[in-house]
N, C-alpha and C positions, 0 to 999 in steps of 0.2 A: 836409422834412428829419422834425420832432419837434415832432405839435402835439396840447396839451391842450384837450379841447370841453369846456366846464363839467365840468369835473372836482371831486366830493365825496365824503367822506370821513368817516365816521360812526365812533365806537365806543364799543361797550357797555360802561359800568362799575358794574355790577349791576345796580340795575333803571333805570339811566337811560342816555340816551346821547348822546356829547360829539361835537360839529362839527368835525374839525383844518380841512378842507377846504370851501371853502362857494360851489362853484362857481367853480371856476380856469380861465381858461380862456389859453393861451401859444402863439404862434407862436413856434418857433427856428428860424435859418440854420442853414446846415451850416456852416459856421466862424465862432464869435465866442466871446469872453469872457462869460458871463454871469454877476454876481452876486448874489445872492437874497439882501436885506438884510432886516431885522426882527427886534423881540422878542422873548425865549423864548417859546415858544409861541403865538407866530404861525404856525407850519404848516411851517417852510423845513425843516426834516430830514423829514415827514410827504410834502410834494411831491418832494424828494429820492427817494425811498425810493420813492415810486410809479412816479416817471418812470425809476429804477434797475432796477426791476422784483423788488424786496423785497418789497413792499407792492401791496395791490389796492384799485382807488379802489372806494366804493361806488355810484356813478353818473359819468356822464359820457361821455369815451371818450378812450382815450388812443391816437393816430394815430403809427404810426414806417414812414416811409418814403411813409409814404398811406396806410396798411394799418392797417387796425383792431384793435385789442387784444381787443377785447369776448369774441372767441370763443378764445381763445388757451388750450393746455393746462398742464399745469405744466410739459412738454416744450419747450415752444415758449418759454416765459419765463426756461427753462433755457439755452435757445440762446442768449438776447434778452442773457440776461447776460453770458454767456460769449464771446458773437462781438461786440454790437452795440456794447456801454458796457464801461467802465473803471471802478473806485472806486477812491478815494484817504479814506481817514477818520484822522479825527484823532486819533484814540490807535494809529494806523500797520496797529493788528491783524496784523501780522505773525505766523507762527506759530513759534512759540521753538523746539522740539523739530528745524527743518529748518534749515538752512545758506541764507544770502542768495540763492543761485543755484538752489535749490531750490523757495524761496518765489515765485522768479520763474517756475519753470517749469511750477508748478503748474495756472495757468490755459490752459498749453497742453498737459500731458497731459488735461487734462479734453477738448479739442476733438481727441485725436485722434494730434497728431499727433507725429513717426517723434523717436526720442533724439537724434539726429545734430541735423536740425531743430531740436527744445527746447532744446538748448544753446545752439546758436549764434544765436538766434534771443534768447537770456535774457541772453546776455553784450553783442548788440548794445545792448540794454534799455537793464542796467545801466551800461555806459559812456555813453551816451548822456546819464545823469543822472549822469555822472562816479564811478561806483564800481565802474570796469572792474578794480578792484587787491583789491574786497573778496568778492570771491564765495563764498570757502567761510567766512569766518564768520557765526557764532550772531546773531539779532537784538540779544542782552544784548551784546553786544563791540561795539556801537556806539551812538553820539548817535545822538537825540531826530531831526536834519535827516538822519542819513546812512538812518535808518530810514523816515524819510518819502521819500527819495528811491526806497528799494527798495521802497514801496509803490505812486510814480507812475511808477516802470519795470513794476513787477505789472500796472499799469493800463493799460500801452500795449504788453508785448508780446506780445499778440491783437487788436493795431491797431487800438481800437473805433472808429469813428465817437464816441462819445459820452463824455466824461470829465467825470464826476461826485467833486465835491471835497465833501467833510463837514467843515465849518471844520478844512484844510490845514494852519495855521498856530496855530490854538487852543492846543499846546503846545509850542509853538518863540519860542524868543528873537528879538528884533528882526531881528538881521543871519541868522538865518537864515530866518528867514518871508520878511525881501525875496527870498534867493536862490531859496525852494521858488516864489517868483509869479514871480520873472522866468525862471526852469521853464515854469511854466501857462503864461504870457505867450505865450512862446517857442512852445510847442507848440498854440495856439490857432490860428494861424495857419493849419492845416491841419485844426483838430478843431472841433467843439462843445464847450462847457467849461460846466460849470454851476456855480457854486460858490457854497455856503453859508456866510454867516461874521456873524460881530458887530464885523467892524472896517471902517468904513463909509471910511476913508482906505485901505484898500490896494485895496478893490474901487474908489474913486474913481481910486484911482493906476493900479492898473492893466486896471480890466474895460471892455470896450468896449459895455459894456449893465447897468446895473443896475435891477433890479424890485423892487420893498418892497410886504411881503405885512405886512399886519395882521390877525389875528382871521380869519386862515383866509381873506381876500381879497388878490385884487392891489390897492393901492391907486395904486400910478405905475409908469411904466413909460420908462423914458429914452428906448428906441429899439426901439416896438414895429417888428414887418412891417408895411409901410405897405400894407393892405389894397386903396387906394385903384386899386394898379398895375394895369394890366390884363395877366395873363398869358398868353403866345400861346395860344389856342385847341387844344386837343386833339383829336386823331381818336379817334371810338369806339373801342374797344378790341373786334379780332375775337374773336370765340370761342374759346376755345383746344382746339387738336386735343388730339387721343393722344399727341403725340410732346411738344409744348408741358406737357402734365400728368405726364407722365413722367420729364421733363426736371426739373419742380419737385416731383416729390416724390423724385427724388433727389439734389436740391439742400438737400433739408430735410432727408432722411436725411443728409448727410454734415455739415450744421451741428450736427446732435444730441450733446448730451456724453455722456460716458460716461466714466468714471473705471474702469484697469482693476483687477484686484484682485491685480496685483504692486505698481503704486501704492498703494493701500491696505494693502498689510504692508508697503510703507516707512513710509508714513505712522505708523503701526503699531508697526512696531516701532522709531524713531526717539522714538516717546513712550513704549514702555516704559524705552529702556534711560536715559529718562529720573529714571526711579522703579526702577534697579535690582533695589534691596533688598525692595523693593514687591513689585516683579513675582517675583521669585525664591521669596520666602516662596510666595505665590501659587500658584505654579508645585508649589513641595513641598507644601503642602498638597492641589492637586490628584494631584498621584504616592501620598500614602500607598494610596489604592483602589489604586491600579494597582500598586505594589508588592506590598500583600495580594494581588492575585489573582496576577501572575506568581510568586511564591512560591508560591502554591499549583500553578499548573500545575506549573513545575519539578522540587517535590515528585512530582507526581501524574504526571507525562511520565517522572520518573528512574522510578517503580513500575510507569508503563506498559512502558516501554523492558524491563525487568527480567522481567514476566507476557511478554511478547510472545519474551521467550529461552527462560522458561521454557516458554511456549506451544510454540515451534518444538520445543525440543529434547521436550519432552514426549510433543506430538503423534508424534514419529520413533520414539519407543517403542512407544507405544501407539495405534496407526491406528485408521481405521474399518475394521472386519475382516469381509468376507463370505466363509462357506467355501460348500461346495457343498450339504454336510449341516447345517443350522442347524437354533438352537430358539431364540426369544423368551422371555429369562426371564424379562422384566416382565410377558410374556402368560401365563406359566407360571405365576408367584406370584397376579396379581390373577383367574387361572381359578381355584384352587385355594383361594384366601381367599374366593372369591364360592359356592362349593360349596359351603364350609365354612359360611358363615352362612344358606346356606340349607340343609342339615342339622339344622340346630340348631333343631328346631319338635317340640319332643317334650316331656313333662313334669320337673319333677325327682326324682320319685320314685323312681326308679332310676340304676342307670349303665350307660349304653349305650355301644355300640363307634361307634368312627369309623371310616369306612371311608379310609387316610389315602392309606395304600400302593398302592391300587385309584386313587384318584383320581389318585394322584402319575402312578402309569402308565399311566391313559388320559390324563391331558391331556398328558403329556409326548409320547405318540405324537399326539395333535392337533395339537399347535403344533410338532412336528419338520418340516422339509419340505425338499426339494432345492431349490436353486436352479440356475437353469438359468444359470452362468455365461458359458458360450458365445456367449449371446445378449447377457447383461451388458456382457462385455467389448467386444465390437464396439462397443458402444452408447457406450461411456466412451473408447475410441480415435478414436470418430467424433467427440467433443463437444472441439468447441474453447478453451471456456471454464475446463477442468478443470487445463491447465497452469499456470495463475497463479493458484490455485487449493491447488495439492498443492504440496508436495516431490517426492514423487513416487510412483509409483503400483506397485506391487510384487507382479507373480504368482507363486506359489506351486506347486507340481507335487508330485503324491504320487512322484516321481522318488526316492530316497535316494539322501543323498550320502555314499558309502560311501570313507572315506579308512581309509587303513595306513601304518604306518609301516615300516621293513626294516633290519633289525640279524642282526650275527652269528646271534640265537639263534634266528632267524626273524622271524616278523611279527607285528604287532598295529593291531587296528583302532584307531585314532583316533577315527573319527566312524561311526556314531552312537557316541557312549560307553556302554561296559558297566561302567565302573569301577566304580561304584556295586552294579551287579549283583553282579559277581564280591568285592567287598566285606561280599556279605551282607545289604545295607543294605535291598532292596529286591527285590520279585521283576520280573519282563519286563515283566509287561503295569502297574505299577507306574511303571514307566519311562520305557514309551510316554507316557503318562498324563503326567508331568516333561515330556516332550521337546516334547508339543502344550500344554503350559502354557510352556512357554520362547516357543513360536514364537506365543504370543497377548502377549508382552511380560511374562511373570511370569519363576520363578528356572526354568530350563529344566536339564538335565541334560548337554546336549552344548555343546562350545564352539566350537564353528564357526556362523558364521549368514553371510546372506547383508547384504551392506552396503546400503545406500541409495542409489539411482542419484540423487544429487545432490550434484557434487563441493564447489560451494559453500557446502553447509549440513556435509557434514565438514569441510572447511575452518573453518570457525568452533566445530566441538565438538571438534576433534581439532588436536593439532601432531602433527607428524612429525617425529620427532627421530632416525631414522635409512633411508634410506632412500629410499623414493618410494611413491607411491600404486600401488596395481595398474593395468595398461594391458591387460593380455589376460585371456582366459578362466582362464589355470593357474597364475596369477600371487594371491599373499592377502599380508595383513598381521596380522601379530599385535600385538594391545590390551592395553597395558600399564594400571595406575591411575594418578593423579597421583601416587606417590611411589616411580613406576618400579618395581612390584613385580608380580609374578605371585604369582597366590591358587595354591598347592602341588596344588590340585585339577588345574588346569588342567596342569599340569606334570608330573602324573602321568598325565593323559588324552591329553597329547602324547609319553608317553614318554622325557620329556626326565629324569622321575625312576622307574625300575621301579617297575610299578605290581602286577609279581606281590609285592609284600612285602606288598601290602593283601588280599590273598586269602584269604576268609573270615574278617577281624579282624573283623568285627561279631560272628558268630556265636561265634566262640572267647571275643570279650570278654565275651558275655552268658551261654558256660558258664562265666566263674571263670578264665579263662586268663591268663596275665601276660603280655601282649602290649606292645612297642612300636611307635610309629612314630619315625620318622625328622623329626625337629627342627629341623637344622642349615638355617642360611640359606646358600641357594646364588646362587653370582655367575655372572652370564652376561653376555660381553662382546657388543656390537649386531653383531659380526659372525659370532658364533658363531650366535644366532638367525636372522642374512638368512641360513646356510648351510643351514639347516633344510630338510627333502627331503620330498615326503610323494608317496603313491600315490593318485591316483580310480579306484575301478574298479567300472563299471558293475553292476547286481546279475543281469543273464542272464550275468556270467561266473563266478557260482559256481556252475552249473546243468551237469550234462556228460549225455550221452545214450548210455543203455546200455539195451540189451535192447528199445527203443520207446518208450521213458520217459527224462523229464530228471530226474537224482538231482542232489539237493542235496548240494554238493562240500566245503562250510567244515568239514565235519571231517575232511577230508581234509590233512593238514599240506601234506605235497608238492606237491598241486595245488594249494593258496593261496599258497605260494612263488611257482610261474608265474604264476597268473593277477595277483599282485599285481605281478610284473617287470612283464608285457605290461601295465599300468596306463598313465594318465596322470600325468608328473609333475606336480606339484603344487610352486612353489617362492614361500616367502617374499621379498617384496623389499621393505619398511617396517615397522617398528614406529610406529605410534601411540599420543599421549598425551592423554586429554581433557584441554581448556584449562580454563582457573583457572573462568571464568566460568561454562562450560557446565554447567547443572544437570541437565540429563542426556544419556545417548550412546544415538547411532541405531542401533551395534551391538552385541548385546547378548551375543556370543560373544569369547574371547579370539582367533580367528582368524575373520577377517573376507573372504569371497570376493565376486566379480563375480557380476550376475546371468544370465552368458553364460558361465560354469560349467554353469552347471544346462542350458540350453539344451542344451551341446555332449550332459551325460551324456542327453539326452532323445533328442536324437536317434541318440545312442550304444546305446539301449536299444532305439527304435521300431526302428534297424535290423539286430537279432541273430536269430539263426537261431531260439529258441526263444519270442520274441515273434513274430514272424513265422509259425511253425509252430501258434500259438493262435489267430492272427488266423483263421488259412487253416481250424483245425478250432476253430468256435466253441463246439461242443457236445461236444469231447471234452475230458479234463485231461489236457495235459500231461505233471504230474508223477507220473498212475499210471496211464494210459492210458482209465482208466472215462469214462463218456458224465456228464455234468453231470443231478446229478436234476432234470426239468422234470415240468407237468403232464401235459403228454401222454404222455412217455415213462410214465411212469408207472400214467398209465390203463391204457395197450395193454399192460401187461405183468400177465398171470393165473398169478401164482406157479406152483405146481405140476400142477395139474390141465395145464394145458398145455404144460407139461413132458413126462408121461406121455402125453397124447395124441399128442404127435407125434416118439415114438420112434424109429418110421423116421426120418421123417427126423433125428435126431440120430444114426443108426447110418451116417444119408449120410455126414452132415458129420464122423464120424469116420474113414470111410472115407475121406474128400477130403482130412481132415488127412493120413491116414497116407500117402497120396500124395504130395503136398505135400513129406513128410516124408521119403520115399525119394528124392524128385529132389531136394533139398536135397541128403539125403546120398550121392549119385551128383557132382553138383559139386563138395562137399566133395573126397572122391574124388580128382575129379579134377585139382582147384587142390594135392592133396596129391602128382600124379606118380603113381595106382595106375593102374596099366595093368590091373589085374585089375576092375577097378569096369566092370560094362557102361556100355553108351553111353546116358548120358541126353538124354531126351525133347527130339527139336527139334534134335538135332546127327547131322550123317550121320557113315560108318562115315571118309571123308577127313576130314573138320572133327575127326575125333577123334584121327586117327593124327598128321596135321599140326600139333596141340597137345602131345601127347605127344613131338614131337620137338623143337618148339622150347623143352622144360624145359631141354635143357640137362645131364641127369642122364645118367651113363657106367651106373651104375646103379639104373636105376628102382624097385626093389623099395626098395634102399636108401634112397633121396630121397622114398617113400612114405610109409616108415616114422617119418623125421624129418618128414617132414609132418602127419604125423596126431598125433606124439608134441605136436610145436610145437601144432598150434592146438586139440589139446584143452584149453590152459591158455590159450590167447590172447582178449584182453583184443579183443573183437571192434571195440570201439563206438573204442577208440584206432585202427585200421585205418581205422575209416569216416572219424577227423576227421582222420588224418593225422597222430597224433600217436605218435613212438615211441617214445616217453622208458620207457612203461612196460614193451614187452619186454624179453625176459630176450635171450645172446647168440644160443643158438639159433634164437629167435623170428626177430631181427633177421637173423641170416644164413640162414634158412629163405626170407624175403618177398626179400631180395637176390636169390635164386635164382630167382625166379618171374617169367616174361615181361610183357610189357604186357596181352597178353589176358588172362592167368592172374588179374593184380590186378584188372583187370576184372571179371573172372570172382567171385573171392571178393567183392570191395564189391558185386555183382549177389543176390548170395546173403545176406551180410548184411543188404541192406535187406529182400531178402523176408522174412529170418526175423525182424527188427523188424517189420513191416507184419504178418507172422502173429502176432505177440507181441500186439499193437494189436489187431488186430482181434477176439483172442480174447479178449482185457481188455475191449475195448470193447463185447461180445457175450457177458460171462457172464451177464448178467443181475442183474450189483453194479453201482449207482451212483455214481460220487465227493462224497464230505463235503464240496467244496468249491464254485465256483460259478466263472463266466468273469471276472468282475469282480472279484472276491477275486482271482483268479490274475492276472489283469494288474496290479493295485495291488501283489503278492507281486513281480513283476517289473518293480516302477518304472515298468512303460508311462504316458506321459501325452503330449497332444493338447496343441504350443503354443494353441493357438485354445481348448481348455479347461480352464482353471488350476483345481486345485482348492480353492483361496483367493484373494481377492486383498486387500489391506491397503493402503487409502486414507490417506498422509501429509498432513493438511491443513498451511499454513503456517501457520492458528494457529484460533482460534475462531471466529470471524465466519465463516474460508473453511469451516469445517467446515460450519457451519449453511446455506450459503449448495449445499457438496455433499450435504447430507441431500435440502436443495432439489431437487437434482439426479436426484437417487435416487427421489425421491416423481415428481418428474413422469415417469420413466421407468416407473413403477409403475403411474401414473394409463395413460401409454399402451398397455401390455401385459395380457394376458389376467392371470387369477387364477393360471395353474400358471406363469405366468413374473415374477410377484411378486419381489421380493430382499427378503428378513431379512437386515439387520444387526446387526454388534455393535460398540458405539459404550464402550469401555471406560474412558475416561476425562473421558465426557460428563457423569458426576453427578461425577464429581472436584473439575472446578477451574472449569466453566462461568457460573456465578456470579462471579466473581472479579473481572473485571476489570467488572461491572456495581455490584459494589458500590465496586470502586473510583471508579468515574464517578461514581457516588451520592455518594457523600462529597467528592467533588471538586466538586461541584454546590451541597450543601448549601455548603462553605464560602465558594463563590466569590459565592454568592447574599449570604452574610454579609458578603464583604469589598465586594459591590456594592453595600452601604447605604451604606458610610463611601466609595465613590466616588460614588454620587447626591449625598450630603450636600458634597461637597468641590466638585462641580462646579455647585450651586446658591449655596456661598460664590462661586467664580466669576462665577458672573451678579450676583452682588450687587458681587464688586468692579468688574466692569463696568459696574453702573448707577452708579457712584460716580465711575468714568473718563467715563462721560456728563455728569455736572454737570460734573466738574473741565474738560472741554474743550467747553463748548458754547459757547464763543467761537470757537472752531478752526469749531464746526460751522458759525457763522455767518459766519466767513470764507469758507469751503467754498460756502455756498449764494452769497454773496454775485457768488461769481468764476463759477457755474455748476453748482454742484454740483448734482446731484438730489437727492432721496430715496432713493431706492436706492442715489446713490453714496456717504452719508452710513453707510446701514445696513450697507453693505459694508464700509465704514474700523471700525468695530464689531468685524465679522465676522471680522473677519481678525486683529482684537486677539486677540480670543479662539480663534481657531485660533492663533496664535502660542501665547498662554498655552496651548492644551491641546496642543499640540505638545512644547514645552518638558517641561512635566508628565509626559508618555507618556515623553518618553525619559528624563528624568530618574529616574521611577520605573523602569526597565528597567536603567539604569548598577547603580541601587543596589542592587536584586534582583539582578544578575547577581554584585555582589562579596557580596553576600548569601549564595549559591551556596557560595562556599567553604567559610567557619567553619561552614557546615548539613552538606556533605558531608563533612567533619573527624567532626564531633559525628555524625553516621551509621552514618561508617566506625569509631568508635570504640566504637559502643553496640552494634555489629549485624554480624553478619559475613556480612549477604545484600550485594549491590554493587550497592547503587544509588546509583545518582549524577542530584542534581537537575540540572538542567539546561532552559535557557527555550527552546523553539523556535525558532527564528528566525519562524518564518511567527506563530506567538505573539505573538510579539514586537511584532511587524508590525501584526500585527490589535490589539495591546492598545492600541499608539501610534495607532491610527485609531479605537478605542473613546472616549480622553480627547480626541484630536481633535472627535469627532462629540458628545461628550457637553458639552463647555465653549461648544462652537457654538450646540447646542438651547439652554444654562442662559445663551448671548446673547442669542439671538432677540428676549426682551421689551427690554432695554437698548439694543439698535440700533434695536429698532422706535419705541422711544420718541425716540431721539437722532433719525429720521430727519423724526418731525412737529413737531418745535422749530420754531417763526416765528424767521426768521432775523433778523427785525427785533432782537426781545427777546434771541433767544442775541447778537447783536452788541452789546447795552447790557448784557453779563454780564460784570463784572469777576472 
């Protein structure tokens, strides 16, 4: 079973070599009680350590079950110590911070035995040595004899083949020594027990074999194994098959020892609990760096959240704007600066003029370009990434939102507001410029603005204090300020206060007149404001066709009343107030409307008669009837000479017009019922008589007189449009007397007359001062696919940069003529704030991280001290089969625990410190910054603490793993 062949052991001490064993050869039986006697220094313990696998022989061989150990690796020795032998030491060598049960279980833990089986076998072993009722005591709560019994139970729990006892009764009294020896004797019936002792009496009494050593040699063996006994001749072993090799490999793997990390954590936790104060102080020291970083991150996070809110709010007011006609301000400035530098190349002996105005105009013309927004809009609509990067993409159009309010005194235009112009504050041109400024995020004159199509953002920025958000195209909201107040400019503009009282007030004030303005504070209930109604009127409804051209009727009060009455009713359905924490607002006006109100007006404009006529006649100005001036028709016109040379043609033309006029007069007389008129060309005598009979007049002459008088002052365009409201009673009576045929004839006559007038204007040789595009813009004509401008609202600055990348990608993919120029109003304002905050945070964290590193080094030193304190424990663990890796794992587990406690303690303290920090910030500033540690940051910081302490403990754990178990066991 166990055989030592010429075992020698030498120790190098300085320059000399000491031989502890000098060729020891012993064979042991499978079950016997062997006592090894000898004086101190004879090599007893060295021999026992070599047999136990704790020490290595210098030469010779140790055979275990017929297998040589010359080629054993560390893992083989670990498995041998764990499965094949058990150790009982003179000083018990129990781990003090573990319970009796845990001490016994430890060997089974290394063997990979399940928890339930481990407990069952440990309890059984303790009951076998008479300690079944002492399971949960600590070693320091037991007597010496009891502790030795625990050591024996630990040695037996793994059911080893060999039990090694090194002076098992050396620290016990006589009575207890006898009890221990009796116990060992009973065990020797089934196992090989090798005991080293100085007590020959005990050896003689209980041992079945006594071996004496002196100066490293065996000088006596009371019962050596008889070599003369002829053992049965064994058949030569067959060459192992692949299956045999595989089974052997599986068995070796099964016997391989390994301590789980949970076991290592349990050992280290119990050890740390015995030194609570030191552990707590060490963890607190390690947490100082974590506290510093956590507080910096909490303030940085609070500032970042505030910046994110400011970004979101600010960018909802200052979008990336792309207009149809645009100029790059940066390029203009750069070009002008470069031109100025290039021009300053003259002597300074005279004063020279600088062509600044010319350069500015030339540069403006060069840098101004027209964006193809129709193509770009399609690109944006097809881009799937844009939705996550934007709060909204808003398309604006040239269609004007004309809003009016009705009252007993008439109608008042609410939008676009003319209040400042009526006051004499600025001209209509300045008003238009101000309105454009408002669309770009500045202070405009209009109180109506389109709402951003992002209800979530609106909910963050505003509180609905009455009513609800609009859900239909003809619903709007009224926006008050944070104090529930409305600027009186808005009240005048909306007609809640009489704007006529301000007419010309600026001019009168500048003229020195005494003026007074209503300064009374007016109060309105929510219900009063929610009852407000307005009318939206498409621009084409301002025009009426007369004599073949369309006339602007905005100066006709009665016409405007009817046009407004027929407009689309707009209702106020909600009142909004900016949220207290909102730094900016997306609704720039006092009235916010939905985007689909604009699309509704676009459809109304596109389907109007005047717009259809202008589209059908793109070369004729519908407002004047004149042709638009183009290069072609100007080149084809040869003013006076051509007119003179074509006098004959002109005469023929006049004759044709006279004929047309005569025919028109005949038709007019026919409509009027004048039977004396000649039959118009193209009508038979029978048709003429039948038509006269259908008139129903008893006195044809009387009817003719009435008809001619009525038609003389009649608004013919009203007849064409079916509007009878402007006719007199006589005219209405006359119209009512006409038959259907006569009405059709009248409308035909009016159309022919209108066409004739239009033809005469178109061929008069004069040209319109406008053009087709201006007319369409005046009428508010727009195509949904081709916006006038695009406002892109990024979620934050990072998203804005990605959107700019998207625009750049588009520009790279199209030709020069389709490249997009855009205006970033807020880019220069706040783009670097986040970077500055991050830079400051990183610098502060870098400084604080120094303390974190220092505390980690300190934890490493504490861990090294722990290694020195637990040296004996290292020896004990190695003696029961723990590998070097297991030892490292134990101390790594200890650093993990310390690191986790330090990180968790730092986070808890930091969370508590944010309370007074927030109170101080709130007291010192009005900025709504709330310091808070993000959960993810807290987890990461704890993980960093664990990692740093683990790294710091790598060196001490490596030192622990390399300790010689024999020396470690001798350490007190």
